[in-house]
N, C-alpha and C positions, 0 to 999 in steps of 0.2 A: 442338314447345312442351310438351306434356301431362306428356311425360316430367320436364320440367325445372323443373314447376310442381308435383308431387309429390314431388320430393327438396327444392324449396324449403319444402314445407311439413313435411318431418318435421324438416329443420336447424332448420327455427325452433320445430319442436316443443321439437328437446334446447335451442335454447337460451334458451328463457323460463327454464325451473327452473336452468339454469348460471349464468344474467345475473345470476338474483336471489339464491341463494346465493356468485357468485363477485363480484359488486359490491354490491348492494345492502349485504347484512347485514354486509361488510366497513364500511359505511359505520356502519352503528349501532354495531359493538364501537369502529371508531375513534374514536369519540365518550368513551368511557368506561374501554377495554382498553390497558392498554399495547402496544406496537409487537411486542412479542416474540413476546404472546400470538395479535396479528393473524394475523402471521406463520404462526403453528402450526396455526391454524385450518383454514387450506389442508390439512392434512394429510386432512381431512374427504373430499373430492374424491380418495383413493385409489384409490377403486376403477378411476376411468378409467387409471390406471399399468399397471394388472395386468390388464386385458381382454383384452390378446394372450390368455390363457389359451384365452377364448372362439372365435379365430378358426379354432379349427381343426375345432369347431363347427359353427360357420357355416357353414365351405366343405363340408360335409357334409352339411348340411340342404337338404331338398327344397326347401323355399324361405325366401327372407327373411322374406315376410310374416308369416309364422305365428312369428315370435322380435319381426318390430319391434313388431307389435298389442299382446301380450299384458304386453312391455314397456313402453307406453309407458300403455298401462292400469293397470299399476302405480303408475307417478308418479301418473296422476291418484290413484288410491286414496290414495296418501300424500300429495299435498298437500292435498284433502281433511280425511284425519285431521291433520294440521299444522292445518287452520284451527279444529279442534273440542280442540283441544288451547291454543286462545286465547293463544299467546307474546307478550309483550309487552315492554319495552324492559328492563323490571328481571327479567326472566326467557323468557331468549333459549335455554337448553337443548333446548324444544323446535323450534326453528329451526337449530342444530346436531345434532340427532341426524336431521331430516326432511331436512338437508344430506349425509349419510349415504345414508340410504337413497335417495334421491332418485339419489345419484352410481351404485347401484347397477344401477339399473335402466335411465339413462339410458346408461350405459357398453355395456351386451351391446345396446340398440338402436341405438345407434353406429358397431358391429362391423358389425348385419345393414346398415346405410343405407348406409355404405361400401360395403359388398361388389354391393349392389343396385346403387349410383351405377357402379360400375365394372361391373357387366352390363348396366345403359341406354343406355352412352355408348360412343361409338369412339374413338380413339385420338385424334382432332382434335378431337375434342369436348372433350377433358380440361381442357382450359385456361378453357373455358365452364363445366364441372364443378368446378374449383374454386375459381371465382368464385362460382357459386351456392351451394354450402357454405359459402363466407365471410361472402357476403351475408345469407343467410337466416339462418345462426349468429347474424352479430352482427346482427341485426334482430331476430330474437328476444331477443339478449342484453339488447339496447336496453328493450325491451318489459319483461323483467323485472328489469332493473338498475332502470333510469332510471324508467321507466312504474310498478311494482310496487310502487317509493321512494313516488311521489307517493300510490299509492292506500294505502298504508301510513298515509300521514297524513291523506290525505281518506275513509277509512271505516272504515279498522283493519286488523290482521296477519290477522286470520281471513276477510274478506271477500277482500282480496288474494290469498287461498290460493287461497278458491273461484274466484274470476275467472280466476286462471291455470290451475286444474283443468279448467276449460270448456274456455278458447284450447285446451291442450292435445287436449283430448277433439276438436273440430272439426280441429284442423287432421293426426288422424290417420287420419279418416274417407277423404281423396281414395286414399289408396294401395290401399285395397281394392275398386277400382276401375281400377287399374294394372296389365295384364297383366305376367307377369315371362316374361322370355324365356326360350327352351328352351335347358337348361342339357346336355341327349347331347350334344352332339357336340364335348364340352371332352375330353382324355386325361381317364381316369379314375385317381385317385389310385394310387401304385404300389401292389402287395399289399401286406397288414399293414399300410399305415401307419396309425399312432395319435397321437393328438396329438402328444406329444411330438414323434416324427419328423420331424411338417410342421414344427413349430417350429427346431426342430435344422436341420431343412432351409436354413433362413432362415440362421442363421447362417454353414453351410458355406459359400455362396454364394461365389464370388472377388473379388465384389464389396464383401462382408458389413461391409468395416471400412469401405472409404471412404462406405456408405451412413449406418453410426452415426456419422461423423464431420461429417459431413455434415451429421444432423439434432441433432447435440447443440449445434453451434458454431453454426450459425445463431442459433439461439434463445437465446444464454447471456446476452447481455446484457442482451434483451427479456425475459428471465427473472428476471433480479435485479429490475428496476424495477418489474416490472407490479404486485409483492406493494402497495405503496407510492406508487403515484401517484394514487391513491385517499386515502389518508393526508395528503396534501400537497395536494389542494383543500382537505379539509377544515380543516387547518392557516390556510390561507387566510378561516378564516370562513364559508365558506358552507354555505347552513344543505341542508338535505335537497331542497325544491323545487328550487336554486339547480343543487345536485348531479346531480337528477334529469334537468335541462334541458341542462346541458354535459355529462357524461357519458352519460350515456341516450339524448336524443334528437338533440342534433345531433352526438357520436361515433357513435352507431348510426348516421343515414343516412351522414354522412363515411367510416364504414368499409363502407358497401354500394358507394360512388362509390370508393371506393380498390378494393375486389376489383376489380372490372369491370375500373378501371384495370390491375390484375395481370395479370386475361387476357389483354387488350387485348396488354399487355408481353410477355407469354409465347409468343402468337402472331406476334411482331411483330418481336423480335430473334431472337438465337441465346440457345440453351436458357441454356448456361454463362454467360454474360451477362447475362440477364435475371434467374437467381436472383444472383447477385453484385450488381448493380444493386439489387435488391429488400433487400437486405441489407444494404446503404448504409444504405438510404433508412428503414430502420428504424434503424438504428444512430443516424440525426441525429435521429428522433424524441425519442430519449432526449436529446441532449445539449441539444434544446429547454428543456426540465424544467430542465438545469441553469442553462444561461443564464438563464431565468425566476428563479429561485431566487436566481441573483446580481445580477439589474439589476431587478427587478421590486418594488414597494413590497407588502406587505402591506394586506389589506384588501377590501372589495369594493364601490367606489364605481361607477360606469357603467362607467367608461372601466376598471376592474378585472374587470369580470365580462366586456366585450367580448373581451381579451385572453384569459382563461381558456377563453371559449365558443371562441376562434381555436387556441387553443393543443390544446385537447381533439380539435376537428373533425381539427386536422392532423395529431396523432400515431395516432389512430383510422383515417384514410383512408392515411398511410405503413404501418401495422400491416396491415391491412387488403387492402394489394395484397402487402405481403411473403410474406400466411398462406396468400393465393390463390395465389401463386409456386409456393410451397413445397410446398402440397397435392397442384398438377398434377403438379409434378414425382415429389413420392411415388408419386403412380397410375403415371408412367411406370416405374418400378421394381419393378411388381409380376409376378409369371406369373399366367398365364392362370389354372391350378387353381389356385392358392395365392391368390385375391383379398384377400379377408377376413385371412387369417393374414397375409402380406405389408403390407397396408396397414395393419394392424394393431398388428404389431409397430412400425413406423416411427412411427405415430400416438404409441403407447404411452412411447420414448424422447422425444417432443417431452414430451409430458406429465408422463415423469419430471425433466427437466432443467425446467420450468416448475413443476413442486410444490417442489423441491429450491431454486430460483431465489425460490420465496415465503416458504419458508419461513426459508431464511436472509437473507433481504431485513430480516426483522423485528431480528434480531440485531447485523446490518451498522449498522441507523440507530439500535440504540442506544450502538455504538460508535462510528459516527462522524456520526451526524445526518442527516437527509435530503438537504442535499447533498453530503454525500459519499458514500451511496448512488449518486444521477445520476451523481458522477464517477466510480464503479466502473463503474458499469454502463454509460456510455457507452465507457471503454477495451475493455472485454469485447465491447460490441457492434462496436466496431471490428475486431475477429478475425474478424467475420462474411465479410466477402468474401475475406478471404484464405484464411479453410478452404472457401469452396465451387473456388476452384483447387488449394487442397491436395486435397479429397477427390473432385473430379469423377470420374465414372466415365463413359465412353460406351458400357459393354459393356451389350447387351440383356439383359434376364431369361430366364434359361432356364426351359424346360420341363418337366425334369426335378424329380421331388419325392422321388427315392429316396436 
């Protein structure tokens, strides 16, 4: 239980700033900026797409904790500095700069935390591990997105930023008490192996094409829709507080429930069927917004708010389940002696397709509108279950990295 709690705290610490910059800040931008600029702001999270270069360094490091703690402290310092910069609705440049800096530190911490999770959990625990990762990240994102958005209205930008820094610091402390498992029993890296050769060894695996295809197509439709769902809520006329409650509180809690359900699905079903099913459910969440945009009138009356809350809850629950299942599958595909590298390469592929989807979403909205975006994303989401059957590989990871 202590192992799971430590991992939960670390993933929650990641989710806090990520939720703020990827959920709260877009709400602010969507109120005053065109869709294509909002989409392009997703490029500030680019460090997450390049974190694969850090995998070999983490695999060679003597301790995961010696990376995790300094990176979290760097996030704390950046957020404190952001508070002193006093951003405002008319002066968002400090927020965007903070987004990039925190992305750098969080990406490095994420690589080491994923490796620590693989060190601490055996194969039978990976379904629960994926659920913990998604549930804790989404809880942090809920607090960092919805919670911080509400805090901005209540306290102001600076105070909200300092509160987030204090929470990250508190969530980091438990890892100092968690012993790291011994690593001497693992086979050493091949003689002369360096970061480049370790990364190259992933793509030389016989199942590399299948892994890449599965990860990319699993998330394709969801990635395109994700960048503009918040804009749809803004378009309905919801206030910051209403978006904070529907997208933050209700969405975050629903994602936790969905992640736990995804872990149960991964344990209960044949794994190929579980991945295909969760991909289909994720596509259904996108189709729901298309249906709402076609059928539901705009406005913020009591019935409308109830519909928006239910929609957000269902979207996050299905997305949380799908992500937990995918993360568990990604863990299964890691080699023991290259855990950080193998998992991070897969995670980076996921970030790349998500980032490209977010950037493209603004231009799709400009050309086709939000309804057109949801229609295209629904069609792409339907490809996911087919891709699972096309790219599934039962091959066990090899132990050689030579």
